[in-house]
N, C-alpha and C positions, 0 to 999 in steps of 0.2 A: 638396210638389210632386207633382202627378199624373204618371203615366207619359206621358200625352198631352201634357203641358206641357214635358216634358224633350226637349232635342235629343239627348242621349246618355244612355242608361240601361242598367242591368243588373238582373236579378232572379234571386236564387238561384244566382248564378254560381259554378261550381265548376271547379277544375282539379286533377287528381291525377296523380301519377307513381308507377310501380311497383305492387306489389300485396302482399297479405298482410303479413308483418312489415316489408317494405320500403316500404309505402304512405306516400306523402308528400302531404298535402293543402296544396298551395301556395296555392290560393284556395278558400275553404270557405263557400259560401252568402252571397255578397256581394250587397247591394242598394245601388244608387247612382243618383242622378238629377242630371244637369247641365243647367241651362237654357241656352238660346242667349245668348251674350254673357257668360256667367259664367266666372270664374276660380276653380278649386278646386285646393287642394294635397292630395295623397294622402300622408299621413305614416306613418312607422313605421320601426323599426330595419332595418338591412341583413339581408336573408334572410327577410323576413316575407311576401314574395309581391307586393310593390308593382309590380315590373317585369312580373311574370307577368300581373297584373291589367291593366296598361296594354296589353300585347300582345294580350290577349283583347278589350279594348275597341276596339282599332284593327284587328282582323282579321289580326294577324300570327300568331296561334295560335288553335286551336279549343278551346272549353271541353269539359270532361267532362260538364257539365250546366248548366242554367239558360239564361237568355236575355240577349242583347245587342241593343239597338236603337239605330240612328242615323237621325235624321230619319224615324222611323216604320218603317224597314225592319229586318227580323230579320237581323242580321249573322251570328249563329250558324248560320243555315240557308242561307247563300249558298254557291254553287259556288266553286271556286278561281278561275275567270275573273271572277266577280262580285266576289270579294274583292280581286283585283288591281285592278279598276276602282275599287272603293271606296277603296283605299289611294292610287290615282293621283289621284282627283278630289275626295275628300271628307275625307281625313285627312292632316294633316301631322305628321311625326315629327321630334323633336329628341332626340339621344342624348348621353350623357355623353362619349363618345369622338369626337364630331363626325361621323365617317364621311364625310369629304370625299375626293374623288378627288385623290390627290397630284399627278397629272400634268396637272390642269386648273387654270386660274386661278380666282379667287374668282367672277367673273361667269360663267365657264363651268360651274362647279359649280352655280350657282343656276339657270342655264337648262337644265341637263341633263334634269330631269323633264319640262319642256315639250317638249323635242325628242323624248324617248322616247314621249311621248303623241301624237306626230305633228303638233305645231303647227309652222307655218312658222318657219324660222330667224330671220327678221326680227322676228316677233312675240315669239318666245321671248327674243331678245336685248333687246328693248325692255322687256319685263316684268322680266327679270333686272337690267337696269341700274337701273330704278326701285326695285327691292327693295334692291339694294346701297346706293343712296342713302338709302333709308328706314332702314336699320340703321346709317347713319353711316360707311360704308366706301367712298364714291365714289372717294376718292384711292387706294384699294388694290384696285380692281376687277381690275386686271391682275396682281396678285401671286399667286404660288403659295402653297398652304397653309403650306409650310415657312417662308415669309417672314412669316407672320402670328403674332401672339401667340395664346395660348389663348382669350382673350376675343374676339378678332377672328374666330378660326375658328368659335367658337360662334355669333357673330352671322351669319356666312356660312351656317352650318347652319340658323339660324332663317329667314333669307331664302329658302333653298332650300325649307324646309317651307311657306312661304307661296306658292311659285311656282304651285301649282295652285288658289289661292284656296279653301283647304279650309274645310269647315264647322267643324272642330275641330282644334286642335293638341294633340298628346300629347307631353309633354316628360319624358324619363326621366333624372332626376338631372342636369339641364342645367348645374348649377354645380359638379358634383362634382370636376371637374379644374381649377377656376379659383381664383385668389387673391381676396382680399376686394374689391379694386378692380374686377376683371373681373366678379365676381359682382354687384356693384351695377350695372354697365353692363347686364348681361343682365336684371336685375330691372326696371330702368327701361324697357328695351325691351319686356318683357312687359306692363308697366303701360301703355305707349303702345298696344300691341295691344289690350289690354282696353278702353281708352278709345275705341278705334275700333270696338268691338263684336265683336272676335274671341273665340271660345270657347276656353278654355285649360284643360287638365288637366295639372298638374305633379306628378310624383313626386319626393319627396325624403325623406331620413332626417334632415335637419337642420332642426329646428324654427325656427331663426333665419331660414331662407329665407322661409317664409310670414309670420313675425312682423315682418320688417323690410322688407317691400315698401315702396317709396317713398311710395305713397299710403295706406298703412295695411295691417294684417294681412289676409291672404286667409282665406276660410272653409277649414277643413281637414276631411278625412275620414280617420279613423284605424282603420277596419276594422269599426266597428259602426254609426256614425252620423256625420252631419256636425256639426261643432262651429263655432259662430259666434264670431268674435273679438269682443273688447270693442267695443261701439258699433256693431256690425253684426249684422243678423238672420241666422239660419241660412237658407241658400238664396240669399243675395245676395252678390255679389262687390264 
């Protein structure tokens, strides 16, 4: 895939911490292309830099070197204000720990990004209600996070990530705190998003996650190159 064809890409991406004997190369010369509508799993053991890479791709952290591009724009060269706008409008994040507001209901958590972006309350609530229904939680829209299971909380978090109609969703170990049944629910939701054309990049240390997706294995990236699952060409999801 050429850089021009990729929705999200990085080239020679590096992130280091410390110096001299304490230098840590968390991300070291990474090249990655993700096409629009593609689902890619970034694989590797805990501590290998997967989450750091995801933060760099989404503008949550700045690289020590290399380039990051989203929809043709250089993310690594953006100002702090531009990065905030990028995270608000173009990137949806899903985290292992959910990061829901405990004092807000499920639907209020989902509408919060739209309200912070200055959208009218009525529009934000309509969008949030539709997303809560989309993730199968319409009957729990008024529940506080503490009254939801782990899988339900993660589905609320996914709905929140969709609130701004992002170009790409970046998910960091989204099933890490879930049991097998809840993991399957989240995978099915990701598959439905993929079928609808949503671009997804999912970080995981568990090879079973990418291998057992309901519609078949996802392409995986393991630090050097993309690997195509059996029956699927590299670069396609």
